[in-house]
C-alpha positions in Angstrom: -13.9 -20.1 -0.2 -10.4 -20.5 -1.7 -10.3 -24.0 -3.2 -6.6 -24.6 -2.8 -6.3 -24.3 1.0 -6.4 -28.1 1.4 -3.8 -28.4 -1.3 -1.5 -25.9 0.5 -1.8 -27.9 3.7 -1.1 -31.1 1.8 2.1 -29.5 0.4 3.2 -28.6 3.9 2.6 -32.2 5.0 4.5 -33.6 2.0 7.4 -31.4 2.7 7.4 -32.3 6.4 7.4 -28.5 6.9 6.5 -28.5 10.6 9.3 -30.8 11.7 11.8 -29.0 9.4 10.8 -25.6 10.8 11.3 -26.5 14.4 14.5 -28.3 13.6 15.8 -25.1 12.0 16.3 -26.7 8.6 17.1 -23.8 6.3 16.4 -25.9 3.2 12.7 -25.5 3.8 13.2 -22.1 2.2 16.6 -22.0 0.5 19.6 -24.2 -0.2 21.8 -21.2 0.9 21.6 -20.8 4.7 22.4 -17.0 4.6 20.0 -15.0 6.8 18.1 -18.2 7.7 20.3 -20.4 9.9 21.1 -17.3 11.9 17.5 -16.0 12.0 15.6 -18.8 13.7 16.2 -18.0 17.3 12.6 -16.8 17.7 11.5 -20.4 17.7 13.2 -21.2 21.0 13.5 -17.8 22.7 10.3 -18.1 24.8 11.5 -20.9 27.2 14.8 -19.1 27.5 13.1 -15.9 28.5 10.9 -17.8 31.0 14.0 -19.3 32.6 15.5 -15.9 33.2 12.3 -14.0 33.8 12.6 -13.6 37.6 16.1 -12.2 37.3 15.2 -9.9 34.4 12.1 -8.7 36.3 14.1 -7.7 39.3 16.6 -5.9 37.2 14.0 -3.9 35.3 12.0 -3.1 38.5 15.2 -1.6 40.0 16.1 0.2 36.9 12.7 1.9 36.6 12.1 2.4 40.3 12.3 6.2 40.3 11.2 7.3 36.9 7.8 8.5 35.5 8.3 7.4 31.9 10.1 4.7 30.0 10.9 6.1 26.5 11.7 3.4 23.9 13.6 4.8 20.9 13.5 2.3 18.1 12.3 1.6 14.6 10.4 -1.3 13.1 10.9 -4.6 15.0 12.4 -2.6 17.9 9.4 -0.3 18.4 6.2 -1.8 17.0 5.6 -4.5 19.7 6.4 -2.1 22.6 3.9 0.2 20.9 1.3 -2.6 20.8 1.9 -3.2 24.5 1.6 0.4 25.5 -1.7 0.8 23.6 -3.2 -2.6 24.5 -2.4 -2.7 28.3 -2.2 1.0 29.1 -0.3 2.4 32.1 0.0 0.0 34.9 -0.8 1.1 38.5 2.3 2.4 40.2 4.5 1.9 37.2 6.1 4.3 34.7 4.3 5.2 31.5 5.6 3.4 28.4 6.2 5.8 25.5 7.6 4.9 22.1 9.2 7.3 19.6 9.7 6.1 16.0 9.3 9.3 14.1 11.7 11.9 12.9 9.0 14.6 12.6 10.3 17.7 14.4 7.0 18.8 15.8 6.5 15.4 17.5 10.0 15.5 19.0 9.5 19.1 20.2 6.3 18.0 21.9 8.0 15.0 23.5 10.7 17.3 24.8 8.0 19.5 26.5 6.1 16.6 27.9 8.9 14.5 29.3 11.0 15.5 32.3 14.5 14.2 31.4 15.6 13.4 34.9 12.4 11.4 35.4 12.7 9.5 32.1 14.5 6.2 31.4 15.7 6.4 27.8 15.9 3.0 26.1 17.7 3.0 22.7 16.6 -0.2 21.0 18.3 -1.5 17.8 19.4 -4.9 16.7 22.2 -3.6 14.5 23.0 -0.6 16.7 23.4 1.6 13.7 19.8 2.5 12.8 19.9 6.2 11.7 16.7 7.2 13.4 17.5 5.5 16.7 21.0 6.9 16.9 19.6 10.3 16.1 17.0 10.0 18.9 19.7 8.8 21.3 22.0 11.8 20.5 19.0 14.2 20.9 18.1 12.7 24.3 21.7 12.5 25.5 22.3 16.2 24.8 19.2 17.1 26.8 20.2 15.1 29.8 23.6 13.3 29.7 23.1 11.2 32.8 24.1 7.6 32.1 21.9 6.4 35.0 18.9 7.4 32.8 20.0 5.5 29.7 20.0 1.8 28.7 20.1 -0.1 25.4 18.7 -3.2 23.9 20.9 -4.5 21.1 22.9 -7.4 19.7 26.2 -8.4 21.4 29.1 -6.4 20.1 27.1 -3.8 18.3 28.2 -0.1 18.0 25.3 0.8 20.3 26.6 -1.7 22.9 30.0 -0.1 22.6 28.7 3.4 23.0 26.7 2.4 26.1 29.7 0.9 27.7 31.8 4.0 26.9 29.2 6.3 28.4 28.5 4.0 31.4 24.8 3.5 30.7 22.8 1.9 33.4 22.2 -1.4 31.5 23.0 -3.1 28.2 20.4 -5.8 27.4 22.1 -8.1 24.9 19.6 -10.0 22.8 20.2 -13.3 21.0 21.8 -12.3 17.7 20.0 -15.1 15.8 16.6 -13.2 15.8 15.6 -10.8 13.1 13.9 -7.5 14.1 10.3 -8.3 13.1 10.5 -11.7 14.9 11.9 -10.3 18.1 8.7 -9.4 20.0 9.1 -12.2 22.6 12.8 -11.5 23.1 14.4 -8.7 25.1 13.1 -6.2 22.5 9.6 -6.7 23.6 9.8 -8.2 27.1 12.2 -5.6 28.6 9.9 -2.6 27.8 7.0 -4.6 29.2 8.8 -5.3 32.5 10.1 -1.8 32.8 6.6 -0.5 32.6 5.2 -2.9 35.1 3.4 -5.3 32.7 3.0 -9.0 33.4 5.4 -10.3 30.8 5.1 -13.7 32.2 1.6 -13.9 31.0 2.7 -13.1 27.5 5.5 -15.7 27.6 3.3 -18.4 29.1 0.6 -18.0 26.5 3.2 -18.2 23.8 4.7 -21.4 25.4 1.3 -23.0 25.4 0.7 -22.1 21.8 4.1 -23.5 20.9 2.9 -27.0 21.8 0.0 -26.6 19.3 2.3 -25.3 16.7 4.5 -28.4 16.8 1.5 -30.6 15.9 0.7 -32.2 12.6 -0.5 -30.0 9.8 -4.1 -31.2 10.1 -4.4 -29.8 13.7 -1.8 -27.0 13.5 -3.2 -23.5 13.6 -0.1 -22.0 12.2 -0.1 -24.3 9.2 -3.8 -23.6 8.6 -3.2 -19.9 8.7 -0.2 -20.2 6.4 -2.2 -22.2 3.9 -5.1 -19.7 4.0 -2.7 -16.8 3.2 -0.6 -18.6 0.6 -3.6 -20.1 -1.2 -5.1 -16.6 -1.3 -2.0 -15.2 -2.9 -2.0 -18.0 -5.5 -5.6 -17.4 -6.3 -5.2 -13.7 -6.7 -6.6 -12.9 -3.2 -3.4 -11.4 -1.8 -5.0 -8.6 0.3 -5.1 -10.3 3.7 -7.5 -8.0 5.6 -7.0 -8.4 9.3 -10.0 -7.8 11.5 -9.0 -7.1 15.2 -10.9 -6.5 18.4 -10.8 -2.8 19.4 -8.7 -3.6 22.5 -5.9 -4.9 20.4 -6.3 -2.8 17.3 -2.7 -1.7 17.5 -1.6 -5.4 17.1 -2.2 -4.6 13.4 0.9 -2.4 13.3 3.1 -5.4 14.3 1.3 -7.8 12.0 1.7 -5.4 9.1 5.4 -5.4 9.4 5.7 -9.2 9.9 3.6 -10.0 6.9 4.8 -7.3 4.5 8.5 -7.4 5.2 8.6 -11.2 5.4 6.6 -12.1 2.2 6.7 -8.9 0.1 9.5 -9.8 -2.3 10.3 -11.5 -5.6 7.3 -9.8 -7.1 4.8 -11.5 -4.9 3.6 -11.5 -1.3 0.9 -11.0 1.2 -0.5 -7.4 1.2 -1.6 -6.8 4.8 -4.6 -4.5 5.2 -5.0 -3.4 8.8 -7.1 -0.7 10.4 -9.6 -0.6 7.5 -13.2 -0.9 9.0 -15.5 -3.5 7.6 -18.0 -2.5 5.0 -20.8 -4.0 2.9 -19.5 -6.8 0.7 -20.3 -4.8 -2.5 -17.4 -2.5 -1.7 -14.8 -5.3 -2.1 -13.2 -6.8 -5.1 -12.3 -10.4 -5.5 -8.7 -9.9 -4.2 -9.4 -10.2 -0.5 -9.0 -12.8 2.3 -10.4 -11.8 5.7 -8.7 -13.0 8.8 -10.4 -12.2 12.1 -9.3 -12.6 15.7 -12.6 -13.4 17.5 -13.8 -14.6 20.9 -16.6 -16.5 19.2 -19.1 -13.7 19.3 -21.2 -13.7 16.1 -20.2 -11.0 13.7 -23.0 -10.0 11.2 -20.4 -8.2 9.1 -18.2 -11.3 8.7 -21.2 -13.5 8.1 -22.3 -11.1 5.3 -18.8 -11.3 3.7 -18.8 -15.1 3.9 -22.3 -15.3 2.4 -21.1 -13.1 -0.5 -18.3 -15.5 -1.3 -15.4 -13.7 0.3 -13.0 -16.1 2.2 -13.2 -15.6 6.0 -10.8 -17.3 8.4 -11.4 -16.9 12.1 -8.6 -17.2 14.6 -9.8 -17.8 18.2 -8.7 -15.1 20.6 -9.7 -14.8 24.2 -8.2 -11.4 25.1 -5.1 -9.3 25.5 -3.5 -11.9 27.8 -3.2 -14.1 24.7 -1.1 -11.6 22.7 2.0 -13.7 23.3 0.3 -16.7 21.8 -0.8 -14.6 18.8 2.7 -13.4 18.2 4.1 -16.9 17.9 1.2 -18.2 15.9 1.6 -15.4 13.3 5.4 -15.8 13.2 5.1 -19.6 12.4 2.3 -19.0 9.9 4.4 -16.3 8.2 7.5 -18.5 8.0 5.4 -21.4 6.6 3.6 -19.1 4.1 7.1 -18.1 2.9 7.9 -21.7 2.3 4.7 -22.2 0.3 5.3 -19.0 -1.8 9.0 -20.0 -2.3 10.3 -16.8 -0.9 12.9 -16.0 1.8 10.9 -14.8 4.8 13.8 -13.6 6.9 15.6 -11.1 4.7 14.6 -7.6 3.5 16.5 -7.0 0.2 14.7 -3.8 -0.8 14.8 -1.9 2.5 18.5 -1.0 2.1 17.8 0.8 -1.2 15.6 3.4 0.5 18.2 4.0 3.2 20.9 4.5 0.6 18.6 6.9 -1.3 18.0 8.9 1.9 21.8 9.1 2.5 22.3 10.3 -1.0 19.7 13.0 -0.6 21.2 14.2 2.7 24.6 14.4 1.0 23.5 16.1 -2.2 20.5 18.2 -0.9 16.8 17.9 -1.1 15.4 17.6 -4.6 12.7 20.0 -5.9 9.9 17.4 -5.8 6.9 18.4 -7.8 3.4 18.1 -6.3 0.9 16.6 -8.6 -2.9 16.5 -8.4 -4.5 13.7 -6.5 -6.5 12.7 -9.6 -3.2 11.9 -11.4 -2.7 8.9 -9.2 -6.3 7.9 -8.6 -6.9 7.7 -12.3 -4.2 5.0 -12.5 -5.9 2.7 -10.0 -7.2 -0.6 -11.5 -9.2 -3.5 -10.0 -6.9 -5.6 -7.9 -4.6 -2.7 -6.9 -4.2 -1.2 -3.5 -3.8 2.5 -2.6 -1.1 3.3 -0.1 -1.2 6.7 1.6 2.3 7.5 2.8 2.2 10.3 5.3 5.5 12.0 6.5 3.7 14.0 9.2 3.4 14.4 12.9 1.8 11.2 14.3 -0.1 13.3 16.8 -1.5 15.7 14.2 -5.3 15.7 13.5 -4.5 15.0 9.9 -3.7 11.4 10.8 -7.3 10.7 11.8 -8.4 12.6 8.7 -6.3 10.3 6.5 -8.0 7.3 8.0 -11.3 8.8 6.8 -9.8 9.4 3.3 -8.7 5.8 3.0 -12.3 4.6 3.6 -13.7 7.1 1.1 -11.1 5.8 -1.5 -11.9 2.2 -0.8 -15.6 2.7 -1.2 -15.2 4.9 -4.3 -12.6 2.7 -6.1 -13.4 -0.6 -4.5 -9.8 -1.4 -3.8 -7.8 -2.1 -0.6 -6.2 0.9 1.1 -3.4 1.4 3.6 -2.1 4.3 5.6 1.6 4.4 6.7 3.3 7.1 8.7 6.9 7.9 7.6 9.5 6.9 8.5 7.8 4.1 10.4 6.5 2.3 7.4 9.9 2.3 5.7 10.9 -0.3 8.3 7.6 -2.1 7.9 5.6 -2.2 4.6 8.5 -0.5 2.7 9.9 -3.9 1.6 6.5 -4.9 0.2 6.0 -1.6 -1.6 9.3 -2.1 -3.5 9.7 -5.9 -3.7 6.2 -7.2 -3.7 3.6 -7.3 -6.4 3.5 -4.1 -8.6 -0.1 -3.5 -7.6 0.3 -0.5 -5.3 -0.5 3.1 -6.1 1.5 5.3 -3.7 0.2 8.7 -2.6 2.9 10.6 -0.6 2.2 13.6 1.5 4.8 15.5 3.5 4.2 18.0 6.3 5.5 21.5 5.9 6.6 21.9 9.5 9.4 24.4 10.0 10.1 23.5 13.6 13.9 23.3 14.1 15.1 20.3 16.2 18.8 19.7 15.8 20.5 16.3 15.7 23.7 16.6 17.7 26.8 15.8 15.6 24.9 16.0 12.3 24.9 18.7 9.7 21.1 18.3 9.3 18.2 18.5 11.7 15.2 16.3 12.1 13.1 18.4 9.7 15.7 17.9 7.0 16.0 14.2 7.8 12.3 13.4 7.4 12.2 15.4 4.2 15.1 13.4 2.9 13.5 10.1 3.9 10.3 11.0 2.0 12.4 12.0 -1.1 14.5 8.9 -0.8 11.5 6.6 -0.7 10.0 8.3 -3.8 13.3 7.8 -5.6 13.4 4.1 -4.8 9.7 3.5 -5.7 10.3 5.1 -9.1 13.4 3.0 -9.6 11.1 0.0 -9.1 8.6 1.4 -11.7 6.0 1.9 -9.0 3.1 4.4 -9.5 4.1 7.0 -7.0 4.0 10.7 -6.6 3.7 13.5 -4.0 0.4 15.3 -3.5 -0.7 18.2 -1.4 -2.0 17.1 2.0 -4.7 19.7 1.9 -5.9 18.4 -1.5 -5.9 14.8 -0.4 -8.0 15.6 2.7 -10.5 17.3 0.4 -11.2 13.8 -1.0 -13.2 13.0 2.1 -15.4 16.2 1.9 
């Protein structure tokens, strides 16, 4: 076990961290309130959503009454929790199918255009800022296909450009979210609850479970599950065990996508942070280095794999979990734990200072043209991997392509061969998730980029570039930014990388 967990809990007690958190005291993290005082609305949004739930449910039911599909167009905090809901709960009887698009891959968009009947689709553009490039591109693409305002709505902050566009075009609804909530902390606000209601899910169950968890999260550090989880993660980072490997039940495996963003974007900065490892199947303890902490959501059923890890000296922390109806409680638990972990690591958990750099690099590439990026041999990068590193596969490919499943096999092969943690991120999704950690966190990542060679032409209305050019520019921009941060990163052939698993 990690010896300093008790010390981390004691530090939280000495700093009166629980009371200061719930009081919205920005000095728990920084003397400067910037992007803290106006980012703590997630602490009190649940009771507000519960108060208005009946009215919101009626509005959403009416809005989605005669459609087959609800298409959420968003990135990062605006898309990941709706994706979790869609995968965890599935289609509800008599309700529209919930679909999420957070890719700029042209093949994926062409397939979506074939699968969806525009007049039977409710298009939801979801963006806090209202200026997210991918979301605005998706919206322009969808609007050109079917410019019927009755089939469009937005979720955004009050007064955003997106809200103004929706008003100008007469969209069916503008759902204005509280502006004091950052994207990755917005799952239990309109950004998560509206898609749930539109697709017939019992959002009240999510909110009620979160409300019940909130009472526990206000308790003293000694009995507070959020404080305990924060101490486990922070003590792990301090002890060199910064790879928090999350073990999830199969029915909520997609919850890892949301956790990945929350942990990576909140803590991955100032050269430190929690490195979330999700979707990596458990193995024999001999395949792991001494840089791991395992956190498992469990219903109490004995797990021989976790028992073997604990017996081998790997830290294992179990979070009780009774099923999908408790997802709301898990959201709030991990949000509190992440915020408190930030306080222990002395970082700012609500900003994302390195994300803008990749966006700026993408913009520059779009203006100046795609660079002639060399493709190196896979061995060039793998030979640089050292104990304590992690290997991040960054795939700018169609999320529905068979290669995605193949890359999951490759990551396991690399983990077993190199005995290091591995991740797989799909671009551009990961740019809004783990991208902050990659550039601002510990310099322990080895980044293997692969880019599809799809030539499908899907225009973006009003832009001089199409989706194919956009995703290529995003890949190039990310490599540029990683290299500016002196990260070990290069592009390799997808075919050669897949050979690793053979």
